[in-house]
N, C-alpha and C positions, 0 to 999 in steps of 0.2 A: 555148117549151116548158116550161111551169111546171106544178106539180102541180095536179090537179083535185080540189078538196076535197070530201070526203063530208060529208053533213049532220051526222053525229055529231061529226066532227072540228071543224067550224065552231062547233057549239054548245058545245064545250068551252071556248071563250074564248081559245084559244091564237092568237097572232098569225099571220097568213099568212106573214110573212117567216120566222118561226121554223120553221113547218112546212115551208116550201119548203127551208130549209137542211137540215133533217133528212131530208126526202124525197130530196133530191138526194144527200146524203152517204151515205145508207143505201139506195142504189138497188138495183133488181133489174136485172141486165144486159140482158135483152131490151128493156125499155122504154128504158133509157138509150142504146141504140143510136141513138135518134133523139129521145128526150124523157124527161122525168120526169113521167109522166102520173098515176101513182097517188099518192095522198096518204098514206093510212094514218095512224092517230092517232099523235101524238107522245107518247112516254112519258117521264116525268120520273123519273130514277133515284133509288131509295132508296139512301142511302150513310151509313156511319158510320165514324168514325176519320179520321185524317189521310191525305191523298194526297201522297206525296213529290213534290218538284218534279222536272220533267223537263228534259232538255237543250234549250236553244234551238236552233232550226233556221233555216237560211237560207231566205228566201222562195222560193217556186216561181216560176220564170221563165215568161214567156209567149212565148218565142221559138222558132220552128221554122224548119227549113231544108229546102226541097225537095231530094230526093236522087234522081238518075236511077238506075233499077234496072239492075244489071249484066246484060249479055246472057245470061250463063251462070246467072243467078239469077232465074227467072221469078216473077211474082207468084203468090201462092196462090189457090186457088179461094175466092172471097169467101163464098158461102153456107156452105161447110164451115168457113171461118175463124170466121164468126159463131157457128156451132154450138159450136165449140171454146170461144169466149169465154163462151157461156152455161153450158157444162158446168164450165169453170174457176171461174166465179163461185160456182156452187153448192158446189164443193169448197172454195173459200177461206173459206166461212163458218165452217167448223170452226176455222180459224186465227184469223179475225177475232174470234171470241168470247173470245180470250185477250188482246185489246188494248183500250186506252183511249186516247182522244186529246181534245184541247181545241180549241174553236172560238171565234173572235171574229167576230161578225156586225155589220156596219154597214149600216143601212138609211136611205135618204134619200127622203123623200116630197116631191114637187114640186106646185106649184099649176098652174092652167090655162095659165099663161105659161111654165112650165118652171123657175120659181124654187124653190129649196129652201126648204121651210117647216118641216121637222122632221127631225132626225137622232137615231137611236136606236142605241145600241151594247149588244149583249148578249154574254155569255160563257157557255160551257157545256162540260160534259164528256160524252163519248159512249162508251158501252160496252154490253155485252150482259148480260142477267140471265135465267137459265132459258130460254135460246134466243131471247130477244126483244131487239132492239137498242133502247137507251133513250138519252134525252138529259136530262141534269141541269143545269138553269139554275143558274149560280153568281153572276153579276153582271149588273146592268143600269145602264148609264150610269155605270160605275165604282163603283157601290155594291154591297157584299155583301148577299146576301139576309138578311133577319131570321130569327130562330128560327121565327116564325109562318109566314113565307113558305116556309121549308125544309120545315116540317111539311106544308104543302099540296102541295109538290112531291113529297114522299115518298108521300103518300096518293094522288096522281094516278098516279104510276108503278105502284103496286100495282094500281090499277084498270085502267089501260090495258094493262099486261102481261097481266093476267087476260083481258081482252077479246081481245087478240091470240091468246092460246092457244086461246080458245074458237073464234075464227074459223078457226084452223088445223085444229082437230079437226073442225069442221063441214065444211071443205073436203076433208079427208082422207076423211071418211065419204061424201062425194059424188063422190070420185074426181077432184077438181080439184087442179091444181098451184097452190100459194099461196106467197107470200113469207113471210119471218119474222114479218111483222105480220098474216098471215092474209088478205091481199088477193090476189085471183085474178091470176095472172101473164099477161102477154102474151109468148108465146114467140117465138123467132126464126122458127119456122115460120109463125106468124101475121104477123109483120112482112113476110115475103117475099110474103104474099098481100095485104098492105095497102099496099105500095109497092115501091120498087126500090132496090137498092144499085148505085151506078155509080161510074165514074172512080177505080178503085183506083190507088194510087201509093205509093211509099216516101217517108216524111218523117222527118227526124230531129227529135225533140222532147225537149228537156231532156237532150240527150246520148245518147238511146237511139233505135234504129231502130224505126219504127212503119210500119204499113200504114194509110194514110188512105183512107177510103171515104165517098162521099156517099150520103145517103138522101133520097128524095123520096116523100111519100105520094101515093097514088092517090085522088083525090076520088070516083072511081066505085066504089071497092072496097066490098064488103059487110062490114058490121061486126057485132060481137056485143055491144059495150058502149060506154059513153060515152067511156072511155079510148081505144078504137079509133077512135071518131068523131074525137077530137082528133088522132090520129096521121095521119089522112087529110089534115089541113090543115097539116102540118108538113114542114119540110125541115131537114136537119142534116148534120153530118159527125162521124164517129167515127174516132179514132186508136187502133189496136190495137197494143200492144207486140208486136213480131215475135218476140221471144225467149220471152215468157211467155204470149202469146195472152190478154191481159186488156185491158180498156179503160184507156187512159192519159188520154184526153181525149175530151170530147163537146161539140159546139156544136149548138144548135137554135134554130129560129125559127118562129113561127106566120106562115104566108103569108096567112092571112085570119083574121078574128075568129072566136073559138070561143065558142059560147053553149049553155047548157043551160036549158031552160024559157024560151026566148025571151029569155035574158039575165037572167031574174029569179033563177035559181039560181046560175049561174056565167056570168061575162062576161069573156073574155080578149081584149084588144085586138090587132088586127093588128100584126105586127112585134115583139110581145113575144118576148124571146130570152134565152138563158142560155149560159154556159160552165161546164163541170164538169171538174176535173182531179184525177187521182190520182197518188200517188207510192209507190214500192216501199220498204217499211220492213223493216229487220232481215233483208233477204235472203230473206224468206219470204211476205210478204203485201203487197197493194196497198191503201192506205187513202186517203180523201179528203184533198186538199191545198188546193183553191181552188174557190170558186164565185163567179160573177158573173152577175147577172141584171138586166134592165131592161125596163120595160113597165108596163102597166096591167091590174089584175085586180080583180074584184069577185065576192063570193060571198054570196048571200042579203042580209040586212040587217046581218050581223055584221062584214064585212070590206070595205074599199074601199081600194085601194092604187094609187098612181101614182108611180113613181120607180125607184130602183135598190137593189140589194142586193150587198154584197161580203162574202164569208166566207173566212177563212183558217183552215185546220186545221193543228195542229202539236202539239208535246209528246206524241209517241207513246210509250206505255208498255205494257209487257207485264205481265199479271196474270191471276189466275183468280178468279172470283166466282160465288156462287150468289145470295144476296140482298143482300150488301154487298160493298164494295170491301175486299179483304184487304191486310194489310201486305206489304211486300216487292215493291212494284211496281218494275219495272226500266225505266229510260228507254232508249229505242233511237232511232236516227236513220235517215233514209231511206238507201237504198243508193246508192252512187255509180254513175254510168253505166258499163256494161260496156265493156271495151276493144274497139276496132273489130276485126271479124273480118278476117283476111287474105284 
């Protein structure tokens, strides 16, 4: 379940792995219930001044424990729960806009025999400018960007943010629901028509109670877009935090190859899969914490990837910004797991 790249995004020259990290980390809730299908152009943020260091954080664990639901505590209605998740994601964006975080992405490309042939490590800061989520590349393979490279990053963010706002305005004029990048959203209501949520159960994830639910796309469902076409060929699991009704974790996998234009435009191999995880920060907002993906992907003549991606997000900081990062950024840490309910 990897992002499906739009042609203008591919043509920008940005690597597939960078866009995948951005797309997953700045997901729209409805799509991430089973996949991260929309790409959206990655914007590189314009920044001036020094950003103070943030507090180091412990790595996010990947351990979960199945918990038997008490007889006196029935499981919630799953469609209603997913609608809550969708609504809460939209509400949280107002808080997300006050936060910045850092990511480290390690991508490994493999050859036809599965041997690693190339490893690339990139670092970036993620935040919002004028209502648009942006990503500012800061390092590649341990090297700081040069002044010329930073200038190009700043120029690109201005252009991509402007394009995102234009797409949003166009969508609003047409009465369509769009994400912060201006891409049309796939709502929970559509997901319920494209597949089925099954097997609800309580699971403890990273010390918090969650409702885990599986999703399976219906290959016979009628679709409205290429993203919905991809959803029909996907299976996945979503972990919803029971207290906050937000996505804590998502796993997804293509059960068959996904192609656009007979594979000439987009070609995603069968069993390509990903894991996305969030963490609660400062007791008020859930932000990306970890991404893992593995598989094979090709888009047009610009991108060809076969391997794995591992992204860790950390150094969460609170700030306010319009066109630049302002001084006075406050480091914050993820919230501790809540005490068990009696």
